[in-house]
C-alpha positions in Angstrom: -16.1 -0.8 -7.0 -14.5 2.2 -8.7 -14.5 5.8 -7.4 -14.9 8.5 -10.0 -13.1 11.0 -7.8 -9.8 9.3 -8.5 -10.5 8.2 -12.0 -8.9 9.8 -15.2 -11.1 12.6 -16.7 -12.2 12.3 -20.3 -10.2 15.3 -21.3 -7.6 17.7 -20.0 -7.7 21.3 -21.1 -4.1 21.9 -20.3 -2.3 24.9 -21.9 1.1 25.3 -20.3 3.8 23.5 -18.4 6.3 25.8 -16.9 9.1 24.0 -15.2 10.2 27.0 -13.2 9.9 28.4 -9.6 7.3 31.0 -10.8 3.8 30.9 -9.4 2.3 29.5 -12.5 0.2 26.3 -12.3 1.6 23.4 -14.2 -1.3 22.0 -16.3 0.2 20.4 -19.5 0.6 16.7 -19.9 4.1 15.2 -20.1 4.9 13.3 -23.4 8.6 13.4 -23.5 11.6 13.0 -21.1 11.9 16.2 -18.9 13.5 17.0 -15.5 12.2 19.2 -12.7 15.2 20.5 -10.9 15.2 20.3 -7.2 17.1 23.6 -6.4 17.9 26.9 -8.1 21.2 28.3 -8.9 21.5 29.6 -5.3 20.7 26.2 -3.8 17.1 27.0 -2.8 14.4 24.4 -3.3 12.2 24.8 -6.3 8.4 24.4 -5.9 5.9 23.2 -8.5 2.2 23.7 -8.3 -0.4 21.4 -9.7 -4.2 21.8 -9.4 -5.6 19.6 -12.0 -4.7 16.2 -13.4 -1.3 16.1 -15.1 -0.9 12.9 -17.3 2.5 11.3 -17.9 1.7 9.6 -21.2 3.2 7.1 -23.4 6.8 8.2 -24.0 6.7 10.6 -21.1 9.2 10.4 -18.3 9.3 12.9 -15.6 12.5 13.0 -13.3 12.2 15.0 -10.2 15.5 15.7 -8.4 16.5 16.1 -4.8 15.0 19.1 -3.0 12.0 19.7 -5.2 8.7 20.4 -3.6 5.6 19.5 -5.5 2.5 21.1 -4.2 -1.1 20.0 -5.1 -4.1 22.0 -4.9 -7.5 20.3 -4.0 -7.9 18.9 -7.6 -4.2 18.1 -8.1 -2.9 14.7 -9.1 -0.5 12.9 -11.3 -1.7 10.0 -13.6 1.1 7.8 -15.0 -0.4 5.9 -18.0 0.9 3.0 -20.1 4.6 3.4 -21.0 4.8 6.6 -18.9 7.2 6.9 -16.0 8.1 9.0 -13.1 11.4 8.9 -11.1 11.7 11.0 -8.0 14.6 11.2 -5.5 14.4 13.4 -2.4 11.3 15.2 -3.4 8.3 16.2 -1.3 4.8 15.7 -2.6 2.5 17.8 -0.4 -0.4 20.2 0.1 -0.6 23.6 -1.5 -1.1 24.9 2.1 2.3 23.4 3.3 4.6 26.2 4.5 7.6 24.6 3.0 8.9 26.1 -0.2 7.3 29.1 -1.9 3.9 30.2 -0.9 1.1 29.3 -3.3 -1.2 32.3 -3.7 -4.3 30.1 -4.0 -3.7 28.7 -0.5 -5.9 30.2 2.2 -4.2 31.2 5.5 -4.8 27.7 6.9 -2.7 24.9 8.1 -2.4 21.9 5.8 -4.6 18.9 6.6 -5.4 15.3 5.6 -7.0 15.1 2.2 -5.9 18.4 0.9 -5.1 16.9 -2.5 -5.9 13.7 -4.4 -3.2 11.2 -5.4 -0.4 10.0 -7.7 -1.7 7.0 -9.8 0.6 4.6 -11.4 -1.7 2.9 -13.9 0.1 1.0 -16.6 3.2 3.0 -16.2 6.1 2.8 -13.8 7.3 4.7 -10.7 10.4 4.8 -8.7 10.4 6.9 -5.5 13.5 7.1 -3.3 13.8 9.2 -0.1 10.5 11.0 -0.9 7.8 12.5 1.4 4.1 12.1 0.7 2.1 14.4 2.9 -1.6 15.4 3.2 -3.0 13.4 0.2 -5.9 11.1 -0.1 -8.9 13.4 -0.9 -12.3 11.9 -1.7 -11.5 8.2 -1.1 -8.2 8.4 -2.9 -4.9 6.9 -1.9 -2.0 9.2 -1.8 0.2 6.9 -4.0 -1.8 4.1 -5.8 -0.4 1.4 -8.0 -3.0 -0.3 -10.2 -3.5 -2.2 -13.4 -1.7 -5.4 -14.4 1.2 -3.4 -15.9 1.6 -0.8 -13.3 4.9 -1.0 -11.2 6.3 1.1 -8.5 9.3 0.8 -6.3 9.2 2.7 -3.0 12.4 3.0 -0.9 13.2 5.1 2.1 10.1 7.2 1.7 7.8 8.8 4.3 4.0 8.9 4.4 2.3 11.2 6.8 -1.1 12.9 7.3 -2.7 10.9 4.4 -6.5 10.4 4.4 -8.3 7.7 2.4 -11.8 8.1 3.9 -12.9 4.7 2.7 -11.4 3.3 5.9 -14.7 3.2 7.6 -15.7 0.2 5.5 -12.5 -1.7 4.9 -13.5 -3.9 2.0 -10.8 -2.2 0.0 -8.9 0.4 2.1 -7.7 3.6 0.5 -4.3 3.5 2.2 -1.6 6.1 2.0 0.3 3.7 -0.2 -1.9 1.2 -2.0 -1.0 -1.7 -4.4 -4.2 -3.0 -5.8 -5.2 -6.7 -6.4 -5.1 -6.1 -10.1 -1.3 -5.6 -10.2 1.0 -8.5 -11.2 4.3 -9.1 -9.3 7.4 -11.2 -9.9 7.9 -13.8 -7.1 9.9 -12.6 -4.2 10.1 -8.9 -5.3 10.3 -6.3 -2.5 8.5 -3.2 -3.8 8.3 -1.3 -0.5 11.4 -1.0 1.7 12.8 1.1 4.4 9.8 3.4 4.5 7.9 5.2 7.3 4.2 5.4 7.8 2.9 7.7 10.5 -0.3 9.8 11.2 -2.3 8.4 8.4 -5.8 6.9 8.2 -4.7 3.5 6.7 -0.9 3.3 6.2 -0.4 0.5 3.6 -2.6 -1.9 1.4 -1.2 -4.8 -0.5 -2.4 -7.9 -2.4 -2.1 -11.3 -0.6 0.5 -12.3 -3.2 2.8 -9.4 -2.2 6.3 -9.8 -0.7 6.8 -7.4 2.2 10.1 -7.5 4.1 10.6 -6.2 7.7 12.4 -2.9 6.9 9.4 -0.6 7.2 8.3 1.3 10.2 4.8 2.1 11.3 3.9 4.7 14.0 2.9 3.1 17.3 3.0 5.9 19.8 -0.1 8.1 20.4 1.5 11.0 18.7 2.4 9.0 15.5 0.2 6.0 15.1 -2.1 5.5 12.2 -5.8 5.6 12.8 -6.3 2.1 11.4 -2.8 0.8 12.3 -2.8 -2.3 10.2 -1.3 -3.6 6.9 -4.4 -4.3 4.9 -4.6 -7.4 2.6 -6.9 -6.6 -0.4 -7.0 -9.7 -2.4 -7.7 -13.4 -1.7 -5.7 -15.6 -4.2 -2.1 -16.6 -4.0 -0.7 -18.4 -7.2 2.9 -17.3 -6.9 5.7 -17.2 -4.3 5.0 -14.5 -1.7 6.4 -13.6 1.8 5.0 -11.5 4.8 7.6 -10.6 7.2 7.2 -9.3 10.8 5.9 -5.8 11.0 5.4 -3.7 14.2 1.7 -3.7 13.4 -0.7 -6.6 12.5 -1.8 -7.7 9.1 -5.5 -7.6 8.5 -7.6 -9.5 5.8 -11.2 -8.2 6.0 -12.7 -10.0 2.9 -15.7 -12.2 3.0 -14.0 -15.0 1.1 -11.1 -17.0 2.4 -7.5 -16.3 1.2 -6.9 -19.3 -1.2 -3.4 -20.5 -1.6 -3.7 -22.3 -5.0 -1.8 -24.8 -6.9 1.8 -23.4 -7.3 1.2 -20.7 -4.7 3.6 -20.5 -1.7 3.2 -18.1 1.1 5.8 -17.8 3.7 5.0 -15.9 6.9 8.0 -14.9 9.0 7.4 -14.8 12.7 9.0 -12.9 15.4 12.0 -14.3 17.4 10.2 -12.8 20.5 7.4 -15.0 21.8 6.0 -11.9 23.6 5.8 -9.9 20.3 4.6 -12.3 17.6 3.7 -11.6 14.0 0.0 -10.9 14.1 -2.3 -12.0 11.2 -5.9 -11.0 11.7 -9.0 -12.0 9.9 -12.6 -10.3 10.0 -14.5 -13.6 9.6 -12.6 -16.0 7.3 -9.1 -17.5 7.1 -6.7 -19.4 4.8 -7.6 -22.3 2.6 -4.7 -24.2 1.4 -5.7 -26.0 -1.9 -3.9 -29.0 -3.4 -0.5 -27.9 -4.7 -0.4 -24.8 -2.4 1.8 -24.3 0.5 1.9 -22.2 3.7 5.3 -21.9 5.4 5.4 -20.7 9.0 8.4 -19.9 11.0 9.0 -18.0 14.3 6.2 -16.8 16.6 2.9 -16.1 14.9 -0.5 -15.5 16.2 -3.6 -15.9 13.9 -6.7 -14.2 15.4 -9.8 -12.2 14.6 -9.9 -8.6 13.7 -8.8 -6.2 16.5 -11.8 -5.0 18.5 -14.2 -7.5 17.0 -16.1 -10.0 18.9 -16.7 -12.2 15.8 -14.4 -15.2 15.5 -12.7 -16.2 12.3 -13.0 -19.5 10.6 -9.6 -20.8 10.8 -7.1 -22.5 8.5 -8.1 -25.4 6.3 -6.4 -27.8 3.9 -7.7 -29.9 1.2 -7.3 -33.7 1.6 -4.3 -35.1 -0.3 -2.3 -31.9 -0.2 1.1 -33.2 0.9 2.6 -29.8 1.3 -0.1 -28.0 3.2 1.8 -26.5 6.2 5.3 -26.4 7.4 6.0 -24.9 10.8 9.6 -24.5 12.1 11.3 -23.2 15.1 8.4 -21.3 16.7 5.1 -21.1 18.4 2.0 -20.8 16.3 -1.2 -19.8 18.1 -4.7 -19.7 16.6 -7.0 -17.6 18.8 -10.7 -16.5 18.6 -11.4 -19.1 16.0 -14.7 -20.8 15.3 -14.4 -23.5 12.7 -17.0 -23.3 10.0 -19.6 -26.1 9.7 -19.7 -25.7 5.9 -16.4 -27.5 5.3 -16.7 -31.0 3.8 -15.3 -34.2 5.3 -12.6 -34.2 2.6 -11.2 -30.9 4.0 -8.8 -30.7 7.0 -8.9 -28.0 9.6 -6.0 -27.0 11.7 -7.3 -27.3 15.3 -7.3 -24.2 17.5 -4.1 -23.7 19.5 -2.1 -26.3 17.5 1.5 -25.9 16.9 3.9 -28.1 14.9 1.2 -29.4 12.5 2.6 -31.5 9.7 1.0 -32.8 6.5 
C-alpha cells in the first residue's frame, strides 16, 4: 500500500538553489555534481534549509561535507531518483526548529519534535551516509531515510537516528521505521548496508527485508531514556532466494506478516545466535514462522529463541520443512528454543515440522 504523503509530486515549481549560509530556502532540483560545504571560512557550520521536495535527478550528485546542517521544514524532503546520488559525511539532517546552526525564521518558538519533516528517499539512485545524524523526521507515515525500488542503494555507516516518527507503527504490516529498506530493493549476497549505527528514541528504529544481511555492529537504545517505542528490528518481506545473515542484536527481530517467511530454492539464511545462553538472539513472529522449501537452507548457531510477538497471547505456527529437503536445518554449538508455538493443522503430511523445544535437529 502506498502513501501519497511520501510520494513524488507531479511537478516542482523550484526557482532557486543557493548553496550559501543565507536564510534563503533551497528549492531547485539538482542535475549536476555540486558540493554543499560543511563550514564557512571561519570554521562555523553552514546551514541549508529545505521546505519542499528537492530532487536529485539523473546526473545529479550532491556531496555534503562534514559539519553541514540540513534543516527541513514540514514539507521538506530529498528525492534521489534513477542515476542520482547523494554522499554525506558528518552532516546533520534535522528539523527547522533544531537550535543547532543558524535559526530558521520560519520556525516558531518551539522545541523540535518527532515528525517535524518528511524524509530522504533513495529511489533508483544511490546514497552513502557516513557519521551523519538523522533527527526528528518521519512526518505523515514517512520513514526518515527510506531506500526503495529495485535499483535503489544506500550505505549507512556510523550514523545516528533519533526522535524519528513513522506513525504507521500502530499497524505494523509495513513499519515506517527511522531507517527503512523496502522489500522491493535487490541486494547482493552477504552485503552489509547498515553498520556501526545507533538507533534511539524513535518509534520504529529499523526495517529490513528478510533477505537482508545485518551484522552485530549496530546499537539500539534499551534504557527507559533512550529505547525506541517499538524496540524491534522489523522484517518487511517473506521470501529469501539469496544468501542472507541475521546477527545478534540487542533487541529482537519481528516478522508480523500473515504469510510465512519462505526460504526458497537457492536461499540460505544464517541466524547468528548469542554466545550467552541468558541473552539469546530473539526472533519473533506475529502468527506464522519459517517454511524451508526444497533447496532452501536455514543455518542456526549459538543461542537463539524463536517465539511469538512480544506482548501477544497468540502463538506462532513454528518452523516447517518440505519432505526431501536434505539441507533444511543445521544447528551448531548452541541451544535453540521454540516457545509459544502452536503447530498449524493446515500442513500436509509431506511437510515436516520442527517440534517445540527441539535442539540439534538434523535433516
